[in-house]
N, C-alpha and C positions, 0 to 999 in steps of 0.2 A: 345336420343342425337339428337338436330337439327343440319341438315347439310344445309349450306348456298350456294346458287347458284347466283353469281353477273353477271347480264347481262348488257354490255355495248355496244355502237353503235359507228360506224366509217364510214368514206368517206362522207357521207351526211346524213341529218336528215330525218325523217320520212320514215324509212325503216321497221319499224314495230317492235321495241323492245317490246311495250306493249303487242301486239298480240302473240309475241313470248313466252313472259313471262307467259301470260294467258294459251296458248296452251300447255305449258309445265306443268304448274299447273294442267290442266285438265287431262294431259296423267298420272302424278303421282298420282292423285286421282284414276284414273281408275286402277290403279296397288295397291290401298289399302292404300295409304299414305295419311297423314293430312298435308295440305299445307297453308302457309300465303304468301302473295304478298306484296311489297312495293315499293314505287317509291320515289327516291331522285332527285330533281329537282335544278338545278344550278342557277336559277334566283333569283334576290334580293328581289323580293315581298314577303311578309310574307307568303301568298297564294295567289291563282289565283282569288279570290273573286272579287276585284275591277279592274281585267285585262279586256280589251275589248274582245268580242268573236271573233272580225276580227283578233286579234293578237294571241290569245291563244285557241279558240275553246271553247267547252262547259265547264262549271264548275260542276264537278261532286259532290254531296252531299251525305254525310254519314249518318247513323241512328244517331250519337252522334254529328251531327252538324258541320262536318268539310266540308270547301270548298276546294275541292282537284282537281288535275289533271284528265282529261279524261280517262287516262289510267286505273285508278282505277275502271271505269266503265267496261273496258274489263275483268280485274280481277273478278269482281263479276259475270259478265254475263257468263264467261266461267266455274268458279268454284263454284259459290253459296255461297262463304265465304264472309260474311260481312266485309267490310273495316271499319276502325276506325280512329281518328283522327292521331294515332301513325303511319299510314301505308302511310303516304305522308309528306315529310319534304322538305323545300326549304333553298337554302342559307340564305335567309332573317330570316326564322325562327330560324336557327342554330345561326347566329349572333346575333340575338335579345336574344336568350336564354344566350349565353355566355356574352353578355354585361350586362345583368340583374344580373348576377352572380357576375361579376366583380363589379357592384355597390353596391351590398350586402357584398362585402368583402371575398366572397367563395373562392378567390384564394390567400388570405393571403398577398396581396401586391405584387404578382408575376407580371413580365411583360406578358401581354396576347397576345398570339401569335397564328399564324394559327397551327403551330406545336408546342405543342402538344393540345391546348386548342379547336380549332375548330375541328381538326380530332376527338379528343377524344368525342366531343358532337356529331360528325356524328356516331361513332362507338357506343355509347349509344343508338342512335335513332335505329340503325341497330338491337341491340341486345334486345331491349327493348320488353317485353311482348310476347315472342315466345317459352316459356319453353314447351309449350303443343303441339308443331307441329313437323312433321317429317323433313319437308323441308321448309326453308325460301328463296323465291325467291326475290331478290333485284335489281331491274331495276335502272340504273344510267342515268338520263335524259342528254340530249345534245349530242354532238359528240365528241369523243376522239381527243385531240388536242386543243378544246376550252380552253381558260384561265379559264373560269368560273368554269370548272368541276374538276379542278386539286385537290382541297381539297379532293372532295369526292373520286378520285382515289387513293390518297395517303392514305385515310382513309381505303378503302377496301383492299388495297395493305397491309397495317399494320394487317388488320383482317385475310389476308389469311396467313401471317406468324404466327399469334398467334393461329389460330385454326389449322393449318396445312391441308395438302392435303386430310387427311381422313375426314375433316369436311367442307371443302370450295372447290369452283369450280369456275373457270371463263369462262364465255361464252361471245363471241364477235359477234356481228352481222355486218356484212359488206355487200359491194356490188361488184358484178361481171358484169361490163357493157359489153354489146355487141356493137362493133363499125360496123355498116352497110358498110361504105366504105372499111373496111378492112377485113370484113366478120369474125370477130374474137371476141372470149370472151377475156377480159383483165384481167389478174389476179394481176396487179401491184397496183391498188387501195388498194386492200386487203393486199398486202405485206407491203405498206406504212402506212395503218391503224395499222397493228400488230406492225410495228416498233414503231409508236406512243406509243402504249401501253408498249412495252418493255423499252422505254425511261424514263417510270415513274415506272418500276419495276414490271409490271404484264406479266405474260406469259400466254397467253389464253389456256385453256385445251380443248375447243371446238369453231369452226367457223361455224356460219350460214351464208351462202352465198346467199343473195338474187340476182335472176337472173329471166329474163323473158324466159328462156329457159332452156333445159337441160344441165348440166355441164358435159362434157365428163370425163371418168375415168382418163385420163392422165392429164387434167387439175386440178382435184381434188388432184391427187398425187403431181402436182408441187406445189399447195397451201401448201399442208402438208409439203412438203420438205422445202419450203422457211421460213414457219411460224413456224415450230418446233412443229407440233401437228401430232397425229396419223391420218393416211389416213381416218379411220374409223369415225374420230370426225371431218371430214369436211363434214358439212350437207348442202346439197342444199336446199334452201328456195325459192321455185319456186312461180310465181304467181298463184293465184287459183281463181275460179269464184265466191266463196263466203267465207267470212271470218271463216265461221263455217266448212269448209273444211281444215283449217290450223291444227288442232289436227291429223286428218287423215294423212296429208301430212307429218307432222314432224314425226308421228310414223313410217310412210313407209320408211323413209330416216334413222331410227334407233336413233332418237335424245333421246327418252327416255331411250333406252336401254344403250347408251353411258353414260348417266348420272349416271345411276344406276352401270354401269361397273366402272366409276370413282371412286364412293364411295365403291366399293367392296360389292355390293347387288346383291342378286339374280335377274336376268332378263330373265330367259328362259321361264317363263310363260308369254303368251300374255295377255295383258290388256283388259278390257271389254270396248270397245268403241262403242258399239251398238247404244246408245243414240245419238253419233254424226254422225253415218252412217245413222240413221232414218231422223235425221233433214236435213241432206245434200241431201237425197232422196227426201224429200218434196220440197226442195227449186229449185232442177234441174228438177223435174218432177211435176209442179203444177197441180190442177185440174181446174183452172180458173184463172182469173185476175180481180182486182179492182184498180180503180184509185181513189187516195186520194189527194185533194189538201192541202198542208200545207201553210197557209198564215201568214207569218212571216216577220220580219225586217232584218234578219241576212242571207238571203238566197243566198248571194254572196259567204259565207263560210260556207260549209254544215256541218264542224266539230262543229259548234255552236249549232247544233242539232243532235248530235251523237247518244245519248241514244234514243232520240225520233225516229230516223229513224230505229235504231235496234229494239225498242219495237214495231213499226208498221210491222216490218218484222215478229217479233214474233207472232203478231196477225194472220200474214198470214200463218204461219206455223200451228198453231192451227186449222186454217180453210181450210189447204191445198190449199191455193192460193197464187198467186205472188201479192205482193202490189206495184204497180207503183206510185211513188210519184212525184206529180207536184209542185215543189217549187215556190211558187209566192210571189214576193215582194208586201206587203200590200199596199204601197204608190200608186201602179197603179189603185186601186179602189178608189182613190180620185178624178177621173174625172167621169163626168157623165156616166151612163151606162157601165161602164167598168166591173162592177161586173158581167155582162153576161159571161164574159170569164169562169166562174165557172159552166156553164151549161153543164150538161153531167158527170161531176165527180160523184162518188159513196159515197163519204165522205168528209167533209170538217173539218180540224183541224186548230185552232189558238193556238199557242204555247206561251210560256212565252216570256218575253222581260222587257225592262227598256226604260222609256222616252216616250215623246209625238209623236215622229216621227212615221208615219204610223198608227197611231191609228184609225184615222177616216175610213181608209180602212179596218181594222179589224172589225170594227163595222158594215161596210156594208156586209162584208163576213159572219158575224153572222147573220145579217138581211135575207141575201139571203138563208143561211141554214134553218132558222126558217120559212120563208115564202114558200119556196120551198119543205119543209118536207125532206131534205137532211140530213142524219145522221151526227151529229155535235159533236165534242169533243174539248172543251176548256180548256186550261191547264194555271193555275196560272193568269197571265195577260189576257189569252184568257177567262177565267171565269169572270173576272172584265169587259172585254169588252162586254161580253153577258148580264151582269147585267145592264150596261149602256145602252144597246141597248133596253132592255126591259123598262127601266125608260123613255127613250126618245120616244119610238114609240107605246108603250102599256099602260104606266101609266100616260102619260101627263106632264113628266118632261123634258121639251125640252132641258133645260139648265143643265141636269144632266151630271156630269163629276167626274174626280178624283182629289184630290188635289196634286197627284204627278205631274200634269201639271201646277200647280200654284193655286192661290186663286179661290175659285168658290162657287156659291150660292147654289148649291145643290150637297153636296160632298157624292155622292153615294158610292165612294170609297174613303178611306182617311187613314192618318198615325194613327195606333193605338199605345198609348203609354205605355201601361201595358197589360200582360195577364197571365193566369195560365198556369204553367208546372208542372204537378204533385201537390206537395204540396207547390211549391214556386211561387212567383210571378216575372216575368221578366218585365224590364222596359227599355224604349229607348226614345230618342227625336231627333227631326230633325236636331239638331246641333253636334250629334255625329259623329264619323268617319264612313264613309261608310261601311266599313267592320264591323261594329258592331251594325249595326241598323236592321239587317234582323231577321225574325223567321226562324231558321235555323233547320234541323234535322227532326227526327221522331216525330211526335204529333198524339194523338188519335183523332178520329172523331166518332161521334154517328150517326147511320144511322136510318132515319125515316122508321118506318114499313110500307110496302105496296108500298115503292117507288121502282122505276126501278134500281136505284144503289144498293139497299139492296139486290134485287134479283140478280144482277150481282155479287155481293161479296158473293153469296151462303148463303143468309139470316143471315150474321153476324151481330150483332147490333153495334159492335165496331170494328174498324179497325184502323191500324197504317200506317201514310204514311210520306213520306219526304217532308219538305218545304224549299222554298228559295225566300222570298220576303219580302218587307218593308209595303207594303199598303194592306189593308184588306177591303172587303165589309162592309158597314156601316149596322149593324144590325138593325138600327132605321128605316130603310126604308122596312123591311121585310114584314110588314102588306100590304102596298101599293103595293109592287112587287107581293106578292103572289095573291092579289085581281086582278093583271093584268094577272095572269096565270102561274108565274114563281114560282115552287116550292123549298123552301129550304129544300132539303132532307138529308143534312148533317151538324152537327153543332159540334163545339168543346164541351167537357164535361160541361163547365159552361154556355153554349148557348150564347155566346158573339160573337163568331168567325163564320161567315158562311163558311162551307168548300165545299159544293157541292150544285149545282142548277140543277134543270132539269124541262122540260115541259112535263107533264102528257099527253097532248093531241098531242105530237109529236111522231112519230116513234122511234127516239133515238136522245135526245137532252141533253147533260150532260157537266156541266162545273164544273171543280174541282180547288181549291185553291192550291193544293198540286202537287208535280211532280210524277205521277205513273210510268212514264218511266224509272226512277231511281231504280225500284224494279223489272222489267221484265227480263226474262232470255229465251233464247231459247227453254230450256227444261221446262219452267216454266213460260210461258206467263202471263204477268198481266191480271186480269180479265177485266179491262177497255178496253184494247187494243183487247183482245179476242172478247168482246162484239161488240166493235165498228167495227171491220172488219167483223163480223158476220152480222151486220146491213148492211154494205157496201155491201156484196154479195147479200143480199136480194134487196137493191137498184139497183144493176147491173142487175138484172132480171126484173126490172121495166122500166128500160131507153130503 
């Protein structure tokens, strides 16, 4: 029997519902249960794929090609459970599905309404494909009280009634602010937030109270009394120095114990959270420090690179060092000699991105890493910039560019209109919807024998990695570029799509067309990030 835990948030956004859900999933796993995590988002976009990183942050991509909310990255990093398309649904997708059904005549002429048609579609999404798990953790995006989230709250209210308390539980994340001028913690925002939930018919069974300091026992009792929950179910959610200490912190406060108690499951035996203890020990007591420059275009909002920052931290954990990130807007390198700002860093990473802005600065950063023999990792767009840099400065193609920036005479990077995926041919064209023109999800790559990247992957001949991009390196320039020293060390199975490039005469220089950060976990760092930080540690001893 699957038990459902619905996680909502109140007072303000960005309190950490995603981390709370992921941490609870990790704790339930540590107790031997199988979990699945889902996110329901109230915005009207069908998915976050076409949303600006400045508004939404990172778009997380699953193996099956879904563009999803960044919280699904937390879910995977904390539990290791691969998310799928069915694990993230937005208002836009729900409404699109219902309207498509109405057009087909599935409702037999009925008037289509929010209740029951939209709420039924939401309930179907919640219940789909979870027969084989013990716990389904369902996070509701947004803040209680927002008009956008009302259909989702109504749907989970109905589910709570249909499933009963033995199979459903409501957890509400709220804020307990400290007012310095009064010298007091204030419980009133929590009380009002719970009142908003009660107005839609939901009585929370547990409260997670975010705060920057200890919440005294009398304040917890006050919250329990006014919000109609057991005092033991008022769980302090205090600030921690690393997100990987969240499972420890929630366990210490009894979160997982109270969840099991609610479902009348045994909770006396302590879970094995040793791997989280080990990770936190390394984070808090590293044996050294390396400095990595991340040269990108969305550095004003670091959530745009959430998985990337975490994957670099994982590489540090694997090497028992702290990774200091120097976030650099690539546009600053478009002025003469500005790239010298990178002097002294132990590694340079150029991440993915879209559009022409900042590209010349990225190319300068690539050149700096190549010429100064600094460890370099180019991801997606970063690999494409590395190829263009080679074409311009080593292969003599001074006008080399990408058709992403407009028509050009030497399209070293261009829009590929068809490619093989397994036994099928996928096609696209430049006039299609932006949300449908990408190579998305997991694709195989064949690694060249004797290459650095094959060594990094443990001598695997074939790997599977996640993609999210429209443009590809043009294979027609392979011979010329390899003659200039750039090795094509990874290709698609049909040999048409370049997946990995490297310089054999460089200490550590790799560009990949895919996004390795999406598969990295603190307890299982991705090989590329482990290797990149290992190279940065060696570089730090030379500087």
